N, C-alpha and C positions, 0 to 999 in steps of 0.2 A: 332147582327146577328138575323134576323128571324129565328126561328126554327120550328119544326113541328107543334106546336099549332097555331101559328100566320100564317104560310103558309097554314094551313088548313082552318083558318078563311078567309084568302085573297081567297083561291079557291072557298069556298062557296060564298062569296060575288060576285066574278066574275061570277060564274056560273048562280047565280040568275040574275045578272044585263045584262048579255050579251046573254040571252035566246032569241033566234029568231032574233039575230042581225047578220051582216056580217062584215067583216073586210072592211073598206074603204081605209086605207093606213097605210103604216108603215115608219117612218121618222127616219134616224139616226142622232144624235147629238154627236155622239162620234165614231171615226173610229175604235177603239178598242173593242167595246162592242159585236159587232156581230162576232161569232167565226166560222161561216160557210159562203160559197159562192154559194152553189148549193142544193136546189133551191135558187134563189135570193130573197130578201125580198119583192120584187114587186110581186112575185107569190102568196102572201096572198091576195092582193087586190080583193075584190069581193067574197071572200070565206066565206061561213056561218061558224059561231063558232058552232061545234056540241058538244062540252064537254070541260070542264075545270078540270083537274086532278092534283094531286100532287104525285111527286116521291122523297121522302125524303124531301129535302128543295127545290127542283126544282118545278116550276109551268109550266103547260103543257097546252096550248090552241090548242086543236085539231081543225083545221079549213079545214073540208071536207078532212082529210087525209094528210094535211100538217100542221105541228106543229111547233108553236113558243114556244120554252122552254127557260125559264130563271132562273137564280139563283141571288138572291139579294146580296150574299156575305155579308161582315161585316158590311158595311155603306150604302147598298142599300135599296131602298124601291119603292113602287108603290104610285103615285099620282093620285087619280081619279078626272075625270072632268065630270060633267053632260053635259056641252057644252065645247067640247075641245077648246083650244085657237085657233084663226082663223091664227095666224102666224105659218109659218113653223118651225119645230125644226131644228136649224142650229148648225153645230159645233162650239164650243165656250169654255169659260172658266167657264160656269155655271155648275149646279149639274145634269141637264137633260142629260140623255145618249140616249134615244130612246122615241119616241112618237107614239102611236097606235090610229088611229081614227077608229070609228065604224059607221055602217049605220045610226044611229038615231041621229048622231052629238057629242055623248059622245066620251069618250077616256081616255087614261091614259098615264102618263109619267113614266118611269123608271129613278129613280134618284139615285145619288150616293155622298155623302158628302166626303171632304177630297181629298187628293191628291193620295192616293193609290187605284187605280182603279182595282176592282176585279170583278165587276158585269159583268155578262156574259149572252149573248143571243144566240140562235141557231135556226135556220130555218131548218127542217129536215123532211123527210118522216116518220121516227120512231124515237121515243124517245131513243130507245136504241142505236142510232147513236151518242148520247151525252156522251163522255166518262164518265163523272160524274155519269150519270144515270145508265149506263151499270155496273158500279162498284159497285153500292149500295148493302149493306146488307139488311136483312129482315126489313120490316116495323113493327115497335113494337106495333101498333095499330091494326093489323090485328087478326083475330080469330086464325089463325094458328100458331101465335107467342104464343106458350104455355111456361110454364115453362121448360119444357123438351128441346125445341127449344132454349130458353134463355140460358140455361146451356150449351148446346152444343157449341153455338157461343162463349160464354165467355170463356169456359174452353180451347177453341182451341188458346187463345190470351196469350200473355206474356206482363209484365209491370204493370203499375199502372192503377187501375180500373177507374179512371178519364178520362184518355186517351183512353181507351178501349171504354168507353161510348160515347165518342166524335168522334170516328172513323167511318166515313161513310160507309166504307167497311164491318164493323162488324154489326152495327145496324144503320137504316137510320133515319136521321131527328133530332137527339139529339146533341145540341151543347155546348158551354161553360155555358150558363145560366142554362139550365134544367139538365145537368149533376150535377151542384151544388145543385140544389133543390132536386133531386133524391137521391143523396148521403147523404144530410141531413136528408131527411125523412127515410132513411134505417140506419142512424146512424153509417155510415162507413167513414173513412178517405179518401179524394181524393188520398192520396199517398199509400193506401193499394195495395199490389201487388195482382194481380188475383191469384197466387199460393197459397197465405196465406188465401184465403176465403174457408170456409166449406160450406155445403150444407145449413145449417141454414142461413148463411150470403146471399147466393144466393136467397133463398126464401125471405128474407126481400127486397133485391135489386130489385126483379122481381116485388114484389107487390108495392114497393114504385115507380118504373117505370111507371107501368100501371096506379096507382092512380094519380101520379103527372101530367102525360100527359092527362089523361082523363079529370081531373079537369080543366086543362090549356085550352084544346080544347073546354070545354063547356063554359069557360068564354069568349072566343074568338067567339063563335057561334053567328051568326046574327050581328056582329058589322061591321060598314063600315071600309074601308081599313084605313082612318084617325084615328081611335080610337084603332086600334090593338096594337100599341106599348105601348100606355098608359095602356091597359088592361094587357099585358105582366108585365110591371113593378109593377103594383098593386098587382099582384098575386105572387110576389117573396117573400120568407121568408128569405133567406140568401143572393142570388145573388144580388149583387149591393147596399148592405145594410151595408157595412163596418162601424163599429162603433155604430151600432144600436142594439137594444136589441133582442136577439134570442126569437122568440115567444113561444118556447118550454119550455127552461129551465130558460130564464132571463139572461143568460151570454151575453158577448158582441160578436157580430159578427166580426169575424177577416178575414185578407186578405192575401194572398201570391201573389206578383207580379212577372211576368215574363216580357220578353221583349216587347211582343206584346199583352199581356192580362193579366188578373188576375182571381184568384178564390177566393170564400168566403166560410167560413165555421163556425161552432161553436164548440170550443174545447171541452166544457163539453159534448155535445151530440155526437161527432164524433171521438175525439182523446183521450178520458180518461182525459181530462182537460189540456192536453199538447199542448200548441201553435206550430203551424207547422212554420218552417222557410223557406226562399226561398232555394229551394233545389241546388241552385248554391254554397251555402256555407255549409249547413248542414241540416240535416234531422228535428231535433228539436232545438228550442232554449234551451239553458241551463240556 
């Protein structure tokens, strides 16, 4: 799933590429991708693109006050064309969900792999009309997201710190991958309960969060849409690297699998050398 750094890179790319352009048309290739009906998608035709912004993991194209907002979900992405295909995007079994054309002939498709269709697009007069945007917690990359603010939002939660970091209502933009990376950098177990964390732990976690995200945003900066996924994979130290060597201590990177996702961690760095088991059976391997 694209997270804050990749979405930031995508927003920067689109803002640069769409400067001075207007929307030519929006074509739906999936009847389920558009979650709104008023204004209709045809209302975007002819409108200039005034700005491109990020709200958590949402991308927002502000077209003269009418907004195309989309969330790429787990398996979605944006495919950019310098010259958009001449054929109209039509409903079918392929990965294309939506196509937008612009006044210079360029355009993009929103695509989604697999059969579980979660990619969502909205045409609204205000981004706050999108339920997911309205419910977002603070953005961790803003100047006002201080250590004090971080402590307040985390201390107000219950449960495991991994889940808290991933909760978009608590902190916007962090998902499965970067929560793994942040917890590894902070040397904290993904299963650690928020109630067990002291102020020193939160200091480490805040510093790790800001550093990991800033480093990833820098790595994504200036890259075209087609290269952002590879840049994300290249920057990961533990996430997606099960069986590889931890770059910090040399231990093996381990995995805990769940029904629809997995997490990766280093036992030496994060759990005192104790491998975690799937919590459906027990907390630690004996």
